[in-house]
C-alpha positions as CSV (number, residue, x, y, z in Angstrom):
1,M,28.8,-4.0,6.4
2,S,26.1,-4.5,3.8
3,S,22.7,-3.2,4.8
4,I,20.5,-3.5,1.7
5,R,17.9,-6.2,1.2
6,V,16.4,-6.8,-2.2
7,A,13.4,-8.8,-3.1
8,V,12.2,-9.5,-6.7
9,D,8.8,-10.9,-7.7
10,V,8.2,-11.8,-11.3
11,G,4.6,-11.4,-12.4
12,G,2.8,-11.9,-15.7
13,T,2.8,-8.2,-16.6
14,F,5.3,-6.5,-14.3
15,T,8.4,-7.6,-12.4
16,D,8.4,-5.9,-9.0
17,V,11.5,-4.9,-7.0
18,C,11.5,-4.0,-3.3
19,I,14.7,-2.4,-1.8
20,F,15.0,-2.0,2.0
21,D,17.8,-0.3,3.8
22,D,18.4,-1.7,7.3
23,D,20.4,1.4,8.4
24,T,17.8,4.0,7.4
25,Q,14.7,1.8,7.7
26,Q,13.6,3.2,4.3
27,M,12.0,1.1,1.6
28,R,12.1,1.9,-2.2
29,V,10.2,0.1,-4.9
30,T,10.3,-0.1,-8.6
31,K,8.6,-2.0,-11.4
32,V,9.7,-3.0,-14.9
33,P,7.9,-4.9,-17.6
34,S,8.3,-8.7,-17.4
35,T,10.2,-10.6,-20.1
36,P,8.4,-14.0,-20.4
37,A,11.0,-15.4,-22.8
38,D,13.7,-15.0,-20.2
39,P,12.6,-13.7,-16.7
40,M,16.2,-13.1,-15.7
41,I,16.3,-10.1,-18.1
42,A,13.5,-8.4,-16.2
43,V,15.1,-9.2,-12.9
44,M,18.4,-7.6,-13.9
45,N,16.4,-4.7,-15.6
46,G,14.8,-4.1,-12.2
47,V,18.2,-4.1,-10.5
48,D,19.4,-1.5,-12.9
49,R,16.2,0.6,-12.7
50,G,16.3,0.5,-8.9
51,E,20.0,1.7,-9.0
52,I,21.0,-1.2,-6.8
53,D,24.7,-1.6,-6.0
54,L,25.0,-5.4,-5.6
55,N,28.2,-4.9,-3.6
56,E,26.0,-3.3,-0.9
57,V,23.3,-6.0,-0.9
58,A,23.2,-8.3,2.2
59,L,20.3,-10.5,1.0
60,F,18.7,-11.1,-2.4
61,S,15.4,-13.0,-2.4
62,H,13.4,-14.0,-5.4
63,G,10.0,-15.4,-6.1
64,T,10.0,-17.0,-9.6
65,T,7.4,-18.4,-12.0
66,V,9.9,-20.4,-14.0
67,A,8.7,-23.8,-12.6
68,T,5.0,-22.9,-12.8
69,N,5.3,-21.7,-16.3
70,A,7.2,-24.8,-17.4
71,L,4.5,-27.1,-15.9
72,I,1.8,-25.0,-17.7
73,T,3.5,-24.9,-21.1
74,R,5.1,-28.4,-20.7
75,N,8.3,-27.1,-22.2
76,F,10.3,-30.0,-20.8
77,P,13.6,-31.6,-21.8
78,A,13.7,-35.2,-23.0
79,A,13.0,-37.3,-19.9
80,A,12.4,-41.0,-18.9
81,L,10.7,-42.9,-16.1
82,V,12.2,-46.1,-14.7
83,T,9.7,-48.1,-12.6
84,T,8.9,-51.5,-11.2
85,R,7.9,-54.1,-13.8
86,G,4.2,-54.1,-14.3
87,F,3.7,-50.4,-13.1
88,R,4.6,-48.6,-16.3
89,D,1.1,-47.1,-16.6
90,V,0.6,-45.8,-13.0
91,L,0.9,-42.2,-14.4
92,E,-1.7,-43.0,-17.1
93,I,-4.3,-44.7,-14.8
94,R,-4.0,-42.0,-12.1
95,D,-6.8,-42.2,-9.6
96,G,-9.6,-42.5,-12.1
97,T,-11.2,-39.1,-11.3
98,K,-12.0,-36.2,-13.7
99,D,-12.3,-32.5,-13.2
100,D,-15.7,-32.5,-14.8
101,L,-17.4,-35.8,-14.1
102,W,-20.2,-35.2,-16.6
103,D,-18.2,-34.1,-19.6
104,A,-17.3,-37.2,-21.6
105,Y,-15.1,-35.3,-24.0
106,N,-13.0,-33.5,-21.4
107,D,-10.1,-35.8,-20.8
108,V,-7.4,-35.2,-18.2
109,S,-4.2,-34.0,-19.8
110,A,-1.4,-36.5,-20.6
111,P,1.3,-37.5,-18.1
112,Y,4.5,-35.4,-18.0
113,I,6.4,-38.3,-19.5
114,R,5.0,-40.2,-22.5
115,R,4.4,-44.0,-22.4
116,R,7.2,-44.7,-24.9
117,D,9.6,-43.0,-22.5
118,R,8.5,-45.1,-19.5
119,F,10.6,-48.2,-18.8
120,E,10.4,-51.2,-16.5
121,V,13.0,-53.2,-14.5
122,S,12.6,-56.3,-12.4
123,E,12.5,-55.6,-8.7
124,R,9.9,-55.8,-5.9
125,I,9.7,-54.7,-2.2
126,D,6.7,-55.3,-0.1
127,Y,4.8,-52.7,2.1
128,N,7.0,-53.6,5.1
129,G,10.2,-52.9,3.2
130,N,11.2,-56.5,2.7
131,T,12.8,-57.5,-0.5
132,I,10.7,-60.0,-2.6
133,T,12.5,-59.7,-5.9
134,P,16.1,-58.2,-5.9
135,L,16.9,-55.5,-8.4
136,D,18.1,-57.1,-11.7
137,E,21.3,-55.0,-12.0
138,A,22.2,-56.4,-15.5
139,E,18.8,-55.4,-16.8
140,A,19.1,-52.0,-15.1
141,R,22.5,-51.4,-16.7
142,R,21.2,-52.4,-20.2
143,L,18.4,-49.8,-19.7
144,A,20.9,-47.1,-18.7
145,E,22.9,-47.8,-21.8
146,L,19.7,-47.5,-23.9
147,L,18.9,-44.1,-22.4
148,L,22.5,-43.0,-23.0
149,R,22.1,-43.9,-26.7
150,R,18.8,-42.0,-26.8
151,G,20.5,-38.9,-25.3
152,V,18.2,-38.9,-22.3
153,K,19.8,-37.1,-19.3
154,T,16.7,-36.4,-17.2
155,I,15.3,-39.5,-15.4
156,A,12.8,-40.2,-12.6
157,V,13.1,-43.5,-10.7
158,C,9.9,-44.6,-9.1
159,F,9.7,-48.1,-7.6
160,L,6.7,-49.6,-5.8
161,N,6.9,-49.3,-2.0
162,S,10.2,-47.5,-2.1
163,Y,8.9,-45.3,0.7
164,A,9.4,-48.3,3.0
165,N,12.8,-49.3,1.6
166,A,14.7,-47.1,-0.8
167,A,17.6,-49.5,-1.4
168,H,16.6,-50.4,-5.0
169,E,15.9,-46.9,-6.1
170,T,19.3,-45.8,-4.7
171,R,21.1,-48.5,-6.5
172,M,19.2,-47.8,-9.8
173,R,20.3,-44.1,-9.5
174,E,23.9,-45.2,-8.9
175,I,23.9,-47.3,-12.1
176,L,22.3,-44.5,-14.1
177,E,24.9,-42.0,-12.9
178,E,27.7,-44.5,-13.7
179,V,26.5,-45.0,-17.3
180,I,25.3,-41.4,-17.9
181,P,27.7,-39.2,-15.8
182,D,25.9,-36.0,-16.5
183,A,22.4,-37.4,-15.8
184,T,19.9,-35.6,-13.5
185,V,18.1,-38.4,-11.6
186,S,15.2,-37.9,-9.1
187,T,14.1,-40.8,-7.0
188,S,10.6,-41.0,-5.5
189,A,11.9,-42.0,-2.1
190,E,14.1,-39.0,-1.8
191,V,11.6,-36.5,-3.2
192,L,8.5,-37.9,-1.4
193,P,8.8,-40.9,0.9
194,E,5.1,-41.5,1.2
195,I,2.5,-44.3,0.4
196,F,0.2,-44.1,-2.6
197,E,2.2,-44.6,-5.7
198,Y,0.5,-42.3,-8.1
199,P,0.9,-39.0,-6.2
200,R,4.5,-40.1,-5.3
201,F,5.3,-41.0,-8.9
202,N,3.9,-37.8,-10.3
203,T,5.7,-35.6,-7.8
204,A,9.0,-37.3,-8.6
205,V,8.4,-37.0,-12.3
206,A,7.6,-33.3,-12.0
207,N,10.7,-32.8,-9.9
208,A,12.8,-34.6,-12.6
209,V,11.5,-32.7,-15.6
210,L,11.9,-29.3,-13.9
211,A,15.4,-29.9,-12.6
212,P,17.4,-28.9,-15.8
213,L,15.1,-25.9,-16.4
214,V,14.9,-24.5,-12.9
215,S,18.5,-25.2,-11.8
216,G,19.7,-23.7,-15.1
217,Y,17.7,-20.5,-14.5
218,V,18.8,-20.3,-10.8
219,N,22.4,-20.8,-11.6
220,R,22.5,-18.3,-14.4
221,L,20.8,-15.7,-12.2
222,A,23.1,-16.4,-9.3
223,G,26.1,-16.1,-11.6
224,R,24.9,-12.7,-12.9
225,L,24.4,-11.5,-9.4
226,R,27.9,-12.7,-8.4
227,D,29.4,-10.9,-11.4
228,G,27.7,-7.7,-10.2
229,G,29.2,-8.0,-6.8
230,Y,26.6,-9.9,-4.7
231,R,28.4,-12.2,-2.3
232,G,25.5,-13.9,-0.5
233,D,23.2,-16.8,-1.3
234,L,20.4,-16.2,-3.7
235,L,17.3,-17.2,-1.8
236,L,14.4,-18.7,-3.7
237,L,10.9,-18.6,-2.3
238,H,9.2,-22.0,-2.4
239,S,5.5,-22.9,-2.3
240,G,5.5,-23.8,1.4
241,G,6.3,-20.2,2.4
242,G,10.0,-20.6,3.1
243,S,13.1,-20.1,1.0
244,M,15.7,-22.4,-0.5
245,T,19.3,-21.9,-1.6
246,P,20.4,-22.9,-5.1
247,R,22.0,-26.1,-3.6
248,L,18.6,-27.3,-2.4
249,V,16.8,-26.1,-5.6
250,E,18.9,-28.5,-7.6
251,K,17.6,-31.4,-5.6
252,F,14.0,-30.3,-5.2
253,P,13.1,-27.9,-8.0
254,V,9.4,-28.9,-7.9
255,R,9.1,-26.9,-4.7
256,L,9.5,-23.7,-6.7
257,A,6.2,-24.3,-8.5
258,A,3.7,-21.8,-7.1
259,S,6.7,-19.8,-5.7
260,G,5.4,-16.4,-6.7
261,I,1.8,-16.6,-5.3
262,A,3.1,-17.7,-1.9
263,A,4.9,-14.4,-1.5
264,G,1.7,-12.3,-1.6
265,A,0.1,-14.5,1.0
266,I,3.1,-14.2,3.3
267,S,3.1,-10.5,3.0
268,A,-0.6,-10.3,3.6
269,K,-0.3,-12.2,6.9
270,H,2.5,-9.9,8.1
271,I,0.7,-6.7,7.2
272,A,-2.6,-7.9,8.7
273,Q,-1.0,-8.7,12.0
274,Q,0.8,-5.3,12.0
275,C,-2.6,-3.7,11.6
276,G,-4.1,-5.8,14.4
277,Y,-6.0,-8.4,12.4
278,D,-5.5,-12.1,13.1
279,N,-8.2,-13.0,10.5
280,A,-7.7,-11.7,7.0
281,V,-8.4,-12.6,3.4
282,S,-5.8,-11.5,0.9
283,L,-6.9,-10.4,-2.5
284,D,-3.8,-10.2,-4.8
285,M,-5.1,-9.0,-8.2
286,G,-2.3,-8.8,-10.7
287,G,-2.2,-8.5,-14.5
288,T,-3.3,-12.0,-15.3
289,S,-5.0,-13.6,-12.3
290,T,-6.2,-13.0,-8.7
291,D,-4.7,-15.0,-5.9
292,I,-6.8,-15.4,-2.7
293,A,-5.5,-16.8,0.6
294,L,-7.0,-17.1,4.1
295,V,-5.2,-16.1,7.3
296,A,-7.1,-17.6,10.3
297,D,-6.0,-17.0,13.9
298,G,-2.8,-15.6,12.6
299,E,-1.9,-18.6,10.4
300,L,-2.0,-19.2,6.7
301,R,-3.7,-22.4,5.6
302,V,-1.4,-25.0,4.2
303,S,-2.4,-27.7,1.7
304,Q,-0.5,-31.0,1.5
305,E,-1.6,-31.6,-2.1
306,W,-2.0,-29.2,-5.0
307,Q,-1.7,-29.2,-8.8
308,V,-1.0,-26.9,-11.7
309,E,-3.1,-29.1,-13.9
310,Y,-6.0,-31.3,-12.7
311,G,-4.9,-34.9,-12.4
312,H,-1.2,-34.2,-11.8
313,P,-0.8,-33.8,-8.0
314,I,2.3,-32.4,-6.4
315,I,2.6,-33.6,-2.8
316,F,4.5,-30.9,-1.0
317,P,3.3,-28.5,1.7
318,S,2.0,-25.4,-0.1
319,I,0.3,-22.3,1.1
320,E,-3.3,-22.7,0.2
321,V,-3.9,-20.1,-2.5
322,L,-6.9,-20.1,-4.8
323,T,-6.1,-18.6,-8.2
324,I,-8.7,-17.5,-10.7
325,G,-8.5,-15.8,-14.1
326,A,-9.4,-12.3,-13.0
327,G,-6.6,-9.7,-13.4
328,G,-6.1,-6.3,-14.9
329,G,-5.5,-8.0,-18.3
330,S,-8.5,-10.4,-18.1
331,L,-10.5,-10.2,-21.3
332,A,-14.2,-9.2,-21.3
333,H,-16.2,-11.1,-23.9
334,I,-19.7,-12.3,-24.8
335,D,-20.2,-16.1,-24.6
336,I,-22.2,-18.2,-27.0
337,A,-25.4,-17.6,-24.9
338,G,-25.0,-13.9,-25.2
339,S,-23.9,-13.3,-21.6
340,L,-21.1,-11.0,-20.5
341,R,-18.0,-12.9,-19.2
342,N,-14.8,-11.8,-17.7
343,G,-11.7,-14.0,-18.0
344,P,-10.1,-16.5,-17.5
345,Q,-8.4,-15.6,-20.8
346,S,-6.0,-12.7,-20.5
347,A,-4.2,-10.2,-22.7
348,G,-1.1,-10.7,-20.4
349,A,2.0,-8.6,-20.9
350,D,1.9,-9.2,-24.7
351,P,-0.1,-7.8,-26.4
352,G,-1.6,-6.4,-23.2
353,P,-4.8,-4.3,-22.7
354,A,-6.1,-2.2,-25.6
355,C,-5.0,1.0,-23.9
356,Y,-1.3,-0.2,-23.9
357,D,-1.3,0.4,-27.7
358,T,0.9,-2.7,-28.1
359,G,-1.3,-4.7,-30.4
360,G,-4.1,-5.7,-28.1
361,D,-7.6,-4.9,-29.4
362,Q,-9.8,-6.7,-26.8
363,P,-11.3,-5.0,-23.8
364,T,-9.9,-5.8,-20.3
365,N,-10.5,-4.8,-16.7
366,T,-7.7,-2.2,-17.1
367,D,-9.5,-0.7,-20.1
368,A,-12.8,-0.5,-18.1
369,N,-11.0,1.2,-15.2
370,V,-9.4,3.7,-17.6
371,V,-12.7,4.5,-19.3
372,L,-14.4,5.1,-15.9
373,G,-11.6,7.4,-14.8
374,R,-10.5,5.1,-11.9
375,L,-7.1,4.8,-13.5
376,G,-5.0,7.6,-14.8
377,T,-3.0,7.4,-18.1
378,S,0.5,6.9,-16.6
379,L,1.3,3.6,-14.9
380,A,4.3,2.4,-12.9
381,G,6.0,5.7,-12.6
382,G,5.6,6.4,-16.3
383,V,6.8,3.0,-17.5
384,K,3.4,2.6,-19.3
385,Q,1.4,5.4,-21.0
386,L,-2.2,4.5,-21.6
387,D,-4.4,5.6,-24.5
388,R,-8.0,6.0,-23.3
389,S,-9.4,6.2,-26.8
390,L,-8.3,2.7,-27.6
391,S,-10.0,1.4,-24.5
392,E,-13.2,3.1,-25.6
393,Q,-13.0,1.6,-29.0
394,A,-12.5,-1.9,-27.7
395,I,-15.3,-1.7,-25.2
396,R,-17.8,-0.2,-27.7
397,R,-17.0,-2.8,-30.4
398,V,-16.9,-5.9,-28.3
399,I,-19.3,-5.3,-25.4
400,A,-21.4,-2.1,-25.6
401,E,-22.8,-2.3,-29.2
402,P,-23.5,-6.0,-29.2
403,L,-25.4,-5.7,-25.9
404,G,-27.0,-2.4,-26.7
405,M,-25.4,-0.6,-23.8
406,G,-23.8,2.8,-23.3
407,L,-20.0,3.1,-23.0
408,E,-19.9,3.8,-19.3
409,E,-22.6,1.2,-18.6
410,A,-20.6,-1.5,-20.4
411,A,-17.4,-0.6,-18.6
412,Q,-19.2,-0.7,-15.3
413,A,-20.7,-4.1,-16.2
414,I,-17.2,-5.5,-17.0
415,I,-16.0,-4.4,-13.5
416,S,-19.1,-5.8,-11.8
417,V,-18.6,-9.3,-13.4
418,A,-14.9,-9.3,-12.4
419,N,-15.9,-8.3,-8.8
420,A,-18.5,-11.1,-8.7
421,N,-16.0,-13.7,-9.8
422,M,-13.6,-12.6,-7.1
423,A,-16.3,-12.6,-4.4
424,D,-17.2,-16.1,-5.4
425,A,-13.6,-17.2,-5.0
426,V,-13.4,-15.6,-1.5
427,R,-16.5,-17.6,-0.5
428,L,-14.7,-20.8,-1.6
429,V,-11.7,-20.2,0.6
430,S,-13.7,-19.0,3.6
431,I,-17.3,-20.3,3.8
432,R,-16.4,-23.7,2.3
433,R,-13.8,-24.0,5.1
434,G,-16.3,-23.1,7.8
435,Y,-15.2,-19.5,8.2
436,D,-17.6,-16.5,8.0
437,P,-16.0,-13.8,5.8
438,R,-17.7,-11.1,7.9
439,D,-15.2,-12.0,10.7
440,F,-12.3,-11.1,8.5
441,A,-10.5,-8.0,7.1
442,L,-9.9,-7.9,3.3
443,L,-6.3,-7.1,2.4
444,A,-6.3,-5.8,-1.2
445,F,-3.1,-5.5,-3.1
446,G,-1.4,-6.4,-6.4
447,G,-1.5,-4.4,-9.6
448,A,-5.3,-3.9,-9.4
449,G,-6.4,-5.2,-6.1
450,A,-7.1,-1.9,-4.4
451,L,-9.3,-0.8,-7.3
452,H,-11.7,-3.6,-6.7
453,G,-11.3,-4.4,-3.0
454,A,-14.1,-2.2,-1.6
455,D,-16.6,-3.6,-4.1
456,V,-15.7,-7.2,-3.3
457,A,-15.9,-6.5,0.5
458,R,-19.3,-4.8,0.1
459,E,-20.7,-7.9,-1.7
460,L,-19.4,-10.2,1.0
461,G,-20.3,-8.0,4.0
462,I,-16.6,-7.7,5.0
463,P,-16.4,-4.6,7.3
464,T,-12.8,-3.6,6.7
465,V,-10.5,-3.2,3.7
466,V,-6.8,-2.8,4.3
467,V,-4.6,-1.5,1.5
468,P,-0.8,-1.4,2.1
469,P,1.5,1.3,0.9
470,N,3.0,0.4,-2.5
471,P,0.4,-2.3,-2.9
472,G,1.6,-3.1,-6.4
473,V,4.8,-4.6,-5.0
474,T,3.4,-6.3,-1.9
475,S,4.3,-9.7,-3.2
476,A,7.9,-8.7,-3.7
477,M,7.9,-7.4,-0.1
478,G,6.8,-10.8,1.0
479,C,10.1,-12.2,-0.3
480,L,11.8,-10.2,2.4
481,L,9.7,-11.8,5.2
482,V,10.4,-15.5,4.6
483,D,12.7,-17.8,6.4
484,I,14.7,-20.8,5.1
485,Q,12.3,-23.7,5.5
486,H,12.3,-27.4,4.8
487,D,9.6,-30.0,5.2
488,F,10.1,-33.6,6.3
489,A,7.5,-36.4,6.4
490,Q,7.4,-40.1,7.5
491,M,4.6,-42.6,7.2
492,Y,3.6,-44.0,10.6
493,N,0.9,-46.6,11.5
494,G,-0.2,-47.0,15.1
495,A,-0.8,-44.9,18.2
496,D,2.3,-45.5,20.3
497,E,3.4,-42.2,21.8
498,D,6.9,-43.4,22.6
499,G,7.3,-44.7,19.0
500,I,6.1,-41.4,17.6
501,E,8.5,-39.5,19.8
502,Q,11.4,-41.6,18.6
503,A,10.4,-41.1,14.9
504,F,10.2,-37.3,15.4
505,I,13.7,-37.4,17.0
506,T,15.0,-39.1,13.9
507,L,13.4,-36.5,11.6
508,E,14.7,-33.7,13.8
509,T,18.3,-35.0,13.5
510,E,18.0,-35.0,9.7
511,A,16.4,-31.5,9.7
512,T,19.1,-30.1,12.0
513,A,21.8,-31.4,9.7
514,R,20.2,-29.8,6.6
515,L,19.8,-26.4,8.3
516,R,23.4,-26.6,9.4
517,H,24.3,-27.3,5.7
518,E,22.3,-24.2,4.8
519,G,24.4,-22.1,7.2
520,V,21.7,-21.6,9.8
521,A,23.0,-21.0,13.3
522,E,21.7,-23.2,16.0
523,E,20.0,-20.4,17.8
524,N,18.0,-19.5,14.7
525,A,16.8,-23.0,14.0
526,I,13.1,-23.8,14.8
527,L,11.5,-27.3,14.5
528,Q,7.8,-27.6,14.2
529,R,6.0,-30.9,14.6
530,K,2.6,-31.8,13.0
531,I,0.8,-35.1,12.7
532,S,-1.8,-36.4,10.2
533,M,-4.6,-38.3,11.7
534,R,-7.9,-39.9,10.6
535,Y,-10.8,-41.9,12.0
536,Q,-10.1,-45.6,11.7
537,G,-11.2,-46.9,8.3
538,Q,-10.8,-43.6,6.5
539,W,-8.1,-43.0,3.9
540,R,-8.1,-39.2,3.9
541,S,-6.4,-37.6,6.8
542,L,-6.3,-34.2,8.6
543,Q,-3.1,-32.5,9.8
544,V,-2.9,-31.0,13.2
545,P,-0.1,-29.5,15.4
546,M,1.8,-31.9,17.6
547,G,3.6,-31.0,20.8
548,S,6.1,-33.0,22.7
549,G,6.3,-34.6,26.1
550,P,3.8,-36.7,28.1
551,G,0.2,-36.3,26.8
552,A,1.2,-34.8,23.5
553,L,-0.7,-37.5,21.5
554,E,-3.8,-37.1,23.6
555,R,-3.8,-33.3,23.0
556,A,-3.3,-33.8,19.3
557,V,-6.4,-36.2,19.2
558,R,-8.5,-33.5,20.9
559,T,-7.4,-30.9,18.4
560,F,-8.2,-33.4,15.6
561,H,-11.8,-33.8,16.7
562,E,-12.2,-30.0,16.9
563,Q,-10.7,-29.3,13.5
564,Y,-12.6,-32.1,11.9
565,E,-15.9,-30.7,13.2
566,R,-15.1,-27.2,12.0
567,E,-14.1,-28.2,8.5
568,L,-16.6,-31.1,7.9
569,A,-19.4,-30.3,10.4
570,F,-19.0,-33.7,12.0
571,R,-17.1,-35.3,14.9
572,Q,-17.2,-38.7,16.6
573,D,-15.3,-38.5,19.8
574,D,-15.8,-42.2,20.7
575,A,-14.4,-43.5,17.3
576,P,-10.8,-44.7,17.2
577,V,-8.3,-42.2,15.8
578,E,-5.2,-43.5,14.0
579,V,-2.0,-41.8,13.1
580,Y,-1.2,-41.7,9.4
581,Q,1.9,-39.5,8.9
582,L,4.4,-37.4,10.8
583,H,5.5,-34.0,9.6
584,L,8.3,-31.8,10.6
585,G,8.9,-28.3,9.5
586,A,12.5,-27.1,9.9
587,V,12.8,-23.3,9.9
588,G,16.0,-21.3,9.8
589,K,15.1,-17.7,10.9
590,I,16.7,-14.9,9.0
591,P,16.7,-11.3,10.2
592,K,13.6,-9.4,8.9
593,P,13.3,-5.7,8.2
594,S,11.1,-3.7,10.5
595,F,8.7,-1.7,8.3
596,R,6.8,0.1,11.0
597,P,8.0,3.7,11.9
598,A,6.8,5.8,14.8
599,D,3.0,6.1,15.1
600,P,1.8,8.9,12.7
601,V,0.0,12.0,13.7
602,P,-3.4,12.2,11.9
603,Q,-3.7,15.1,9.5
604,A,-5.7,16.4,6.6
605,P,-4.6,15.4,3.1
606,G,-3.9,18.9,1.9
607,E,-4.5,20.1,-1.7
608,P,-5.2,17.4,-4.3
609,A,-2.7,17.0,-7.2
610,E,-5.5,17.3,-9.7
611,R,-9.3,16.8,-10.2
612,R,-10.9,14.6,-12.8
613,P,-14.3,13.1,-13.5
614,V,-14.7,9.5,-12.2
615,Y,-17.7,7.3,-12.9
616,F,-19.3,5.8,-9.7
617,G,-22.1,3.5,-10.9
618,V,-25.4,4.7,-9.6
619,T,-24.2,8.3,-8.9
620,G,-22.7,8.6,-12.4
621,W,-19.8,11.0,-13.1
622,L,-18.4,13.0,-10.2
623,D,-15.8,15.7,-10.1
624,T,-13.2,14.0,-7.9
625,P,-10.0,15.1,-6.2
626,V,-7.0,13.0,-6.9
627,Y,-4.0,12.9,-4.5
628,D,-0.5,11.8,-5.1
629,R,-0.4,8.7,-2.9
630,D,3.4,8.8,-2.4
631,A,3.2,12.5,-1.2
632,L,0.6,11.8,1.4
633,A,1.9,11.9,5.0
634,A,1.3,8.9,7.3
635,G,-2.0,9.1,9.1
636,T,-3.7,11.2,6.4
637,A,-7.5,11.1,7.0
638,F,-10.2,11.5,4.3
639,Q,-13.9,12.2,4.3
640,G,-15.0,10.0,1.4
641,P,-13.9,6.4,0.4
642,A,-10.5,6.2,-1.2
643,I,-10.0,4.3,-4.4
644,I,-6.3,3.5,-4.4
645,N,-4.7,3.3,-7.8
646,Q,-1.4,1.8,-7.0
647,L,-0.2,1.6,-10.6
648,D,-0.4,5.3,-11.2
649,S,0.4,6.3,-7.6
650,T,-2.8,8.2,-7.1
651,T,-5.7,8.2,-4.6
652,V,-9.1,9.0,-5.9
653,V,-11.5,10.2,-3.3
654,P,-15.2,10.5,-4.3
655,P,-17.1,12.9,-2.1
656,Y,-20.3,10.9,-1.3
657,T,-19.5,8.5,1.6
658,R,-17.0,8.3,4.5
659,A,-13.7,6.5,5.0
660,E,-10.5,7.0,7.0
661,I,-6.8,6.5,6.4
662,D,-5.9,6.0,10.1
663,E,-2.6,4.0,10.1
664,W,0.7,4.5,8.3
665,L,0.4,1.0,6.8
666,N,-3.2,0.8,5.7
667,I,-6.3,2.4,4.4
668,R,-9.5,1.2,6.1
669,I,-12.8,1.6,4.4
670,H,-15.7,1.0,6.8
671,L,-18.3,-0.5,4.6
672,E,-21.1,-0.5,7.2
673,E,-21.1,3.3,6.8
674,I,-21.4,3.2,3.0
675,N,-24.9,3.7,1.6
């Protein structure tokens, strides 16, 4: 019986592969350079480099950036929108807001489908689902024939009030598929059966334009894996923290947007709980960006609305992750006012930091860490060799000389600005939500997270930093920890507990059927109810857990008041509360690997692999022992704070303060003891 589980996470600079053997309970990891032109090449390169026999693989899970990159670059196929007559410009009008209210020249980016490709047909349904104007099928057929002549095969159908009655959208799709047999059609009622036409229209349009790109990539990769001997389903991580099979990806490809960043948050939650922390902030610092998520009371925050670009909402449950332009490849530069800045521009994988010697000549965070001795000169097991002299040249030319600073001072300043940016982002996901970061542990991982974690924690007063083993592939490990998951929603106005119960039963019937279609056994199916509520007269709602049985609605209302007060510092217990929407999460549990071995016996680290000078800000250069992280036994304890360089598999231990590595899975740095 197959016993190998493989997870692959595609990042901007590296593609990470995690291989876990159920029989031996051993995990192997490997990294290969990403191939932005075709991510599948890097995935298969990782399979080859990891010496993976696909015939022995029981599960292959994948976090992909294909959908996110397509939305960012807008590299879409020819597409059209079919909508109710008079509503052609809903995508253009939007909600009237701007990212920067005071910048008259900063316009919101254009809709995903241009106006000349948006068409109208005669039909109208009211808010109760009653037909006012029947669909003009002759007009609909003429439009379908026009799209056929234009060669358009990607179509979104978005009719007003279709969330209340989808009959017209369904018939329009049937006509389009009759006239254009190979068309890919997304209807707004199927993708997002919710009120508010603009978010619904935009989500359906995003789903439509991504369908050919994402399904093409997924099917090509699934085919390559099959050819190599893999016989299971390729599982794709989606933004809500679950996984989908290729069959569901073809229907809902927009769910794969933000796929990759969700994996890191999932892994952070798992590791934090294994280390005994129900409250944790994850700091996933990669080559291009830093992704920050909050785990509170053992649960990740989930957002019901998110966007790749401002003004283009995607209304699907998504793990709430704040992404900022602060990665190992983020460019340090001087702005027009003469101030030092860091990011959001990035050198990425191509041309990369200056020290990569692949054409980049601008200084990055990686270059600063190399100059300061915090990074060695061999990364990812020798995949990348770094040239320190190129880092020095770039920092001198771009930062040190213009600002009149020494080389080390300039490199330290680059790191300090990056740390300040990340600390501000942590404040946004914690303090802005009513949480005190001092009550949390900081989980630092990703290609560069552990290099910066202690400094970020010190600035925020966070007492504990946890660094997992193999932190550079933590996001890939997260792909091994996800379940099959689908989300269902239904609009509901009123406060009738019996009516709410019946509506949930209907949703649960549909959810159970979908899980069965995905091959989930009944004993592994879990259904989770939630309900969106609001004070009467409001249009924004708050989602809270919903139980079942007598008194469930009353308990949900009490939870609503409590959560409203925590997030908005206000509550009004005597105000009427109304139900806005019902939500159901359908989870198909899959077996998960157990990463935790027997408790380790604490021991000294032994002799260092080498010594090298490392620059530590106020104390300057210090002769520092460097340990091979992979060779350290579980439970190794240090006197001195450990700077963990996951990319070159070393642990740098400066001898001027105290820290402990006291669990097999993490390194804790107790900042209250640092001078």
